[in-house]
C-alpha positions as CSV (number, residue, x, y, z in Angstrom):
1,M,-21.6,4.8,22.4
2,T,-24.7,4.6,24.6
3,L,-28.3,3.9,23.8
4,S,-30.8,6.6,24.3
5,P,-34.0,6.0,26.2
6,K,-36.6,3.7,24.5
7,G,-38.6,5.5,21.8
8,T,-36.2,8.4,21.2
9,G,-35.0,6.8,17.9
10,H,-31.3,7.7,18.0
11,L,-27.9,6.6,19.4
12,T,-25.4,8.7,21.3
13,A,-21.8,8.4,20.1
14,G,-18.9,8.4,22.5
15,P,-16.0,10.9,22.3
16,V,-13.8,11.1,19.2
17,T,-10.1,10.8,19.8
18,N,-7.0,11.2,17.5
19,S,-5.0,8.6,15.7
20,R,-1.4,8.2,14.5
21,I,1.0,5.7,12.9
22,S,3.0,4.4,15.9
23,G,5.2,1.9,14.1
24,V,6.2,0.7,10.6
25,G,7.9,-2.5,9.4
26,G,8.8,-4.1,6.1
27,Y,9.9,-7.3,4.6
28,R,11.7,-7.8,1.2
29,P,12.2,-11.4,0.1
30,R,15.8,-12.6,-0.1
31,R,15.7,-13.5,-3.7
32,V,17.0,-10.6,-5.8
33,V,16.0,-10.6,-9.4
34,P,18.0,-8.2,-11.6
35,N,16.8,-6.9,-14.9
36,S,19.3,-9.3,-16.6
37,E,17.0,-12.2,-15.6
38,I,14.0,-10.6,-17.2
39,V,15.2,-9.1,-20.5
40,D,15.7,-12.2,-22.7
41,R,12.1,-13.4,-22.6
42,I,10.7,-9.9,-23.5
43,D,13.4,-9.0,-26.0
44,S,14.5,-6.0,-24.0
45,S,17.6,-4.6,-22.2
46,D,18.6,-3.4,-18.7
47,E,18.8,0.1,-20.1
48,W,15.3,0.0,-21.6
49,I,13.8,-1.2,-18.3
50,R,15.6,1.5,-16.2
51,E,14.6,4.2,-18.6
52,R,11.0,3.1,-18.8
53,S,10.4,2.4,-15.1
54,G,13.4,3.2,-13.0
55,I,13.7,-0.4,-11.9
56,I,17.1,-1.9,-11.4
57,E,16.1,-5.1,-9.5
58,R,13.1,-6.5,-7.7
59,R,12.4,-9.2,-5.1
60,F,10.5,-12.5,-5.6
61,A,9.3,-14.6,-2.8
62,G,11.0,-18.0,-2.3
63,E,9.4,-21.4,-2.7
64,G,6.7,-21.8,-0.1
65,E,7.1,-18.2,1.2
66,S,3.5,-17.2,1.5
67,V,1.6,-13.9,1.8
68,I,1.1,-14.8,5.5
69,D,4.8,-15.5,6.1
70,M,5.8,-12.1,4.6
71,S,3.1,-10.3,6.5
72,V,4.4,-11.7,9.8
73,F,8.0,-10.6,8.9
74,A,6.7,-7.1,8.2
75,A,4.3,-6.9,11.2
76,T,6.8,-7.9,13.9
77,P,9.1,-4.9,13.6
78,A,6.1,-2.6,13.2
79,L,4.7,-3.8,16.5
80,E,8.1,-3.5,18.2
81,M,8.5,0.1,17.0
82,A,4.9,0.9,18.2
83,G,5.5,-0.8,21.6
84,V,2.3,-2.8,21.0
85,A,2.0,-6.5,21.9
86,P,0.0,-8.7,19.5
87,E,-2.6,-9.3,22.2
88,D,-3.2,-5.6,22.4
89,L,-4.3,-5.4,18.8
90,D,-8.0,-4.8,18.3
91,A,-8.0,-5.4,14.6
92,V,-5.9,-6.6,11.7
93,I,-6.4,-5.3,8.2
94,V,-4.6,-6.9,5.2
95,A,-4.6,-5.1,1.9
96,T,-3.7,-7.5,-0.9
97,V,-4.8,-8.8,-4.4
98,S,-2.5,-11.8,-4.4
99,W,-3.8,-14.0,-1.5
100,P,-4.6,-17.2,-3.5
101,Y,-7.8,-18.0,-1.6
102,Q,-11.2,-16.5,-2.4
103,T,-12.0,-17.3,1.2
104,P,-11.0,-17.3,4.0
105,A,-9.3,-13.9,4.1
106,A,-5.6,-13.7,4.9
107,A,-6.1,-11.4,7.9
108,P,-7.6,-14.0,10.3
109,M,-4.7,-16.4,9.5
110,L,-2.2,-13.6,10.1
111,A,-3.9,-12.7,13.4
112,E,-3.7,-16.3,14.5
113,R,0.1,-16.4,13.6
114,L,0.7,-13.2,15.6
115,G,-1.4,-14.3,18.6
116,T,-4.4,-11.9,18.5
117,K,-8.1,-12.6,18.4
118,G,-9.2,-9.1,17.3
119,A,-11.2,-8.3,14.2
120,A,-9.5,-9.4,11.1
121,F,-10.4,-8.8,7.4
122,D,-8.9,-8.2,4.0
123,I,-9.5,-5.3,1.6
124,S,-8.9,-5.4,-2.2
125,A,-8.0,-2.0,-3.6
126,A,-4.8,-3.0,-5.4
127,C,-2.0,-0.4,-5.2
128,A,-4.3,1.9,-3.2
129,G,-5.1,-0.7,-0.7
130,Y,-2.7,0.4,2.0
131,C,-3.9,4.0,2.1
132,H,-7.5,2.6,2.2
133,G,-6.4,0.5,5.2
134,I,-4.8,3.4,7.0
135,S,-8.0,5.4,6.6
136,L,-10.2,2.6,7.9
137,A,-7.8,2.0,10.9
138,S,-7.7,5.7,11.7
139,D,-11.5,5.9,11.7
140,M,-11.7,2.8,13.9
141,V,-9.3,4.3,16.4
142,R,-10.8,7.8,16.3
143,T,-14.3,6.6,17.0
144,G,-13.3,4.2,19.8
145,T,-13.9,1.0,18.0
146,A,-10.2,0.1,18.5
147,R,-7.1,1.3,20.3
148,N,-4.5,-0.4,18.1
149,V,-4.9,-1.6,14.5
150,L,-2.4,-3.4,12.4
151,V,-2.5,-2.5,8.7
152,V,-0.5,-4.7,6.3
153,G,0.0,-4.2,2.6
154,V,1.4,-7.5,1.1
155,E,1.7,-9.0,-2.3
156,R,3.1,-12.1,-4.0
157,L,2.7,-10.7,-7.5
158,S,5.3,-13.0,-9.1
159,D,2.5,-15.6,-9.1
160,F,0.4,-13.4,-11.3
161,T,3.0,-12.0,-13.6
162,S,3.7,-13.3,-17.1
163,L,7.4,-13.2,-17.7
164,D,6.7,-13.1,-21.4
165,D,4.6,-9.9,-21.3
166,R,6.8,-7.1,-22.4
167,G,4.5,-4.5,-20.7
168,T,4.5,-6.0,-17.2
169,A,7.2,-8.7,-16.8
170,F,9.7,-6.2,-15.4
171,I,7.3,-4.3,-13.2
172,F,5.7,-6.4,-10.5
173,A,7.4,-7.9,-7.4
174,D,6.8,-9.3,-3.9
175,G,7.0,-7.9,-0.4
176,A,5.1,-6.8,2.6
177,G,4.9,-3.5,4.6
178,A,3.1,-2.9,7.8
179,A,2.0,-0.1,10.1
180,V,0.3,0.1,13.5
181,V,-2.3,2.8,13.9
182,S,-2.9,3.8,17.6
183,Q,-4.7,6.3,19.7
184,S,-2.9,9.7,20.0
185,D,-3.1,12.9,21.9
186,T,-2.6,14.9,18.7
187,V,-3.8,14.5,15.1
188,G,-1.4,12.1,13.3
189,I,-3.4,11.1,10.3
190,G,-5.1,13.7,8.1
191,P,-8.4,13.3,6.2
192,T,-8.3,10.8,3.4
193,V,-9.1,11.9,-0.2
194,W,-10.2,8.8,-2.1
195,G,-12.3,7.6,-5.0
196,S,-12.6,5.4,-8.0
197,D,-13.1,5.3,-11.8
198,G,-14.6,1.9,-12.6
199,A,-15.2,2.9,-16.2
200,Q,-11.4,2.4,-16.8
201,W,-11.2,-1.0,-15.0
202,E,-9.6,-2.7,-18.0
203,A,-6.6,-0.5,-17.8
204,I,-5.1,-2.7,-15.0
205,S,-6.8,-6.1,-14.5
206,Q,-6.4,-9.8,-14.2
207,T,-6.4,-11.0,-17.8
208,E,-8.6,-14.0,-17.1
209,S,-11.5,-14.3,-14.6
210,W,-11.5,-17.3,-12.2
211,I,-14.3,-18.7,-14.3
212,D,-12.1,-18.7,-17.4
213,V,-9.3,-20.3,-15.4
214,H,-11.6,-23.0,-14.3
215,E,-13.4,-23.7,-17.6
216,K,-10.3,-23.4,-19.8
217,N,-7.7,-24.9,-17.5
218,L,-5.5,-21.9,-18.0
219,G,-3.2,-22.3,-15.0
220,W,-2.3,-19.1,-13.1
221,P,-4.0,-16.0,-14.5
222,H,-1.9,-12.9,-15.1
223,I,-2.2,-9.2,-14.6
224,G,-2.3,-7.0,-17.7
225,M,-1.9,-3.3,-18.0
226,A,-2.5,-0.6,-20.6
227,G,0.7,1.3,-19.7
228,Q,0.1,4.6,-21.5
229,T,-3.5,4.9,-20.2
230,V,-2.3,4.3,-16.6
231,F,0.6,6.7,-17.0
232,R,-1.7,9.5,-18.2
233,W,-4.3,8.8,-15.5
234,A,-1.7,8.7,-12.7
235,V,0.1,11.9,-13.7
236,W,-2.8,14.1,-14.7
237,G,-5.4,12.6,-12.4
238,M,-3.5,11.9,-9.2
239,A,-1.6,15.1,-8.7
240,P,-4.8,17.0,-8.0
241,V,-5.9,14.3,-5.6
242,A,-2.5,14.7,-3.8
243,Q,-3.1,18.4,-3.6
244,Q,-6.6,17.8,-2.2
245,A,-5.0,15.7,0.6
246,L,-2.7,18.6,1.4
247,D,-5.6,21.0,1.4
248,A,-7.7,18.7,3.6
249,A,-4.8,18.5,6.1
250,G,-4.5,22.3,6.1
251,I,-0.9,22.3,5.0
252,T,1.2,23.4,1.9
253,A,3.8,21.5,0.0
254,D,6.6,23.4,1.6
255,Q,5.6,22.1,5.1
256,L,6.1,18.4,4.0
257,D,9.1,16.4,5.2
258,A,8.5,13.6,2.7
259,F,6.5,12.5,-0.3
260,I,5.7,8.8,-0.4
261,P,3.7,7.9,-3.5
262,H,2.9,4.4,-4.7
263,Q,6.0,3.0,-6.4
264,A,4.5,2.4,-9.8
265,N,7.0,4.0,-12.1
266,V,9.8,6.5,-11.4
267,R,8.6,8.7,-14.3
268,I,5.2,8.9,-12.7
269,I,6.7,9.8,-9.4
270,D,8.9,12.6,-10.9
271,A,6.0,14.0,-12.9
272,M,3.7,14.1,-9.9
273,A,6.4,15.9,-7.9
274,K,6.8,18.5,-10.6
275,K,3.0,19.1,-11.0
276,L,2.7,19.5,-7.2
277,A,5.7,22.0,-7.2
278,L,7.4,20.1,-4.4
279,P,10.5,21.7,-2.9
280,P,13.6,20.4,-4.8
281,D,15.3,19.2,-1.5
282,L,12.2,17.3,-0.3
283,P,12.9,13.6,0.3
284,I,10.8,11.6,-2.2
285,A,10.5,7.8,-2.1
286,R,12.0,6.0,-5.1
287,D,12.0,2.6,-3.5
288,I,10.9,1.1,-6.8
289,A,14.5,1.1,-8.1
290,Y,15.4,-1.9,-5.9
291,T,12.0,-3.3,-4.8
292,G,9.9,-3.0,-8.0
293,N,6.2,-2.4,-7.9
294,T,4.8,-4.3,-4.9
295,S,1.2,-2.9,-5.2
296,A,-0.3,-2.6,-1.8
297,A,3.0,-3.1,-0.1
298,S,4.9,-0.3,-1.9
299,I,4.1,2.7,0.3
300,P,4.8,1.1,3.7
301,L,7.9,-0.5,2.3
302,A,9.1,2.8,1.0
303,M,8.3,4.6,4.3
304,E,10.0,1.9,6.3
305,R,13.2,2.2,4.3
306,M,13.3,6.0,4.6
307,V,12.6,5.8,8.4
308,R,15.2,3.0,8.9
309,H,17.9,4.9,6.9
310,G,17.2,8.2,8.7
311,E,16.2,10.0,5.5
312,I,13.0,11.5,7.0
313,P,12.4,12.8,10.5
314,S,10.3,11.2,13.2
315,G,7.4,13.6,13.8
316,G,7.6,15.1,10.4
317,L,4.8,15.2,7.8
318,A,4.6,12.8,4.9
319,L,2.1,12.9,2.0
320,Q,1.3,9.4,0.8
321,I,-0.9,8.4,-2.1
322,G,-1.8,5.1,-3.6
323,F,-3.4,4.5,-7.0
324,G,-4.0,1.6,-9.3
325,A,-6.3,-1.1,-10.5
326,G,-10.0,-0.4,-10.1
327,L,-9.2,2.3,-10.9
328,S,-8.9,3.3,-7.3
329,Y,-7.0,5.9,-5.3
330,A,-6.5,7.2,-1.8
331,A,-4.2,9.9,-0.3
332,Q,-3.6,11.3,3.2
333,V,-1.0,13.3,5.1
334,V,0.5,11.4,8.1
335,V,2.9,12.1,10.8
336,I,6.1,10.0,10.4
337,P,6.5,7.5,13.3
C-alpha cells in the first residue's frame, strides 16, 4: 500500500495475491476416556451415547497440560508440512473458548513458545472459530499483510464440562488442530460465508457468568446446551450455508473430494450430507467417534486425520463448515494440503 499525494484523500492498495493451506497438524491428548467412564454419573449407557451422538470415546488433557502445550504439539507438524520456520510466521491466530485467562490472549504466549514475534491474537467464535481464523488468515495473506499465518483451534473443554449434566457430559473433549495459511500462485481458499444469530445465544452458553463465579464462589463454570434447538438449527440452518459456500467457490457438490464439518454430532453430520445431496462415496469426516466434540479444534483435527491416513487427496477440494455457540457459523471451500 502506498500513500497518495497530500490532499487527494485516499490510499492506494498493493496487489492482491492468492492464499492456501500449506500444512496441517493435530494433537490429541493421551488420556482416552471411553463412554464407560461417563455413563454412571448421568444414568446412561454406552449404547445410548453412541446412538445419540456417535461418540465412542474422547480425549481429556492431562494434569498440567495447557491450551498452550496442546497448541505447540499441533502447530509443530503443521509448520513442518508447510515447510515454514516459526520465525517466518507473520501472525498467529488462536481460536478458543477455554483459555482460562481473560487477558492476555493465548496467541502471544504460543508465539513466544514457537519462537516468532509476529502479530498474535485470539478469536472467540466457539465451534466456528477455526473457520473464522482461516478466513482472517486468508485475507491477511491475500492483501499482503502477511506471507504465512498460523491458525490454531484448541480447547480444553474438560475444565468447563459438568460430568453430571446428562445433556453435555458425554459430548465435549480436549485437543488442538493447526493450519498454516501461506501465499499461493493459485486460489486455495474460497470465499467465506459466515454470520451469527445472537437471538439464540442461550442455546449454547456458559451457564454462569464470571461475575456469578466471583460473587457466588461457584468454582469452574460449565457449558450448557439446549440439544434439540441446536440440532434443528444446525441441520436446517447450516446446510444452506454450506451450499452458499459451494456456490461462492463456483463448484458443485460432485466436485468435492471431502466434506469436513464441525464434529458436533454424527446425526447432524449425516443429516447435513443428505440435505446437500453429497455423493455417497464422498469421504466425510466423522472424527467425533474417537475424539468427541473439541469445538474450535474439531475441523483441523478431522482434516489432519484424513490427510495423515490418506483418505483424501492432496490438491483436492474440501468443504468445511463450523457452527456453534453465539450462535455463530462460517464455511469455505479449501484446497487440501
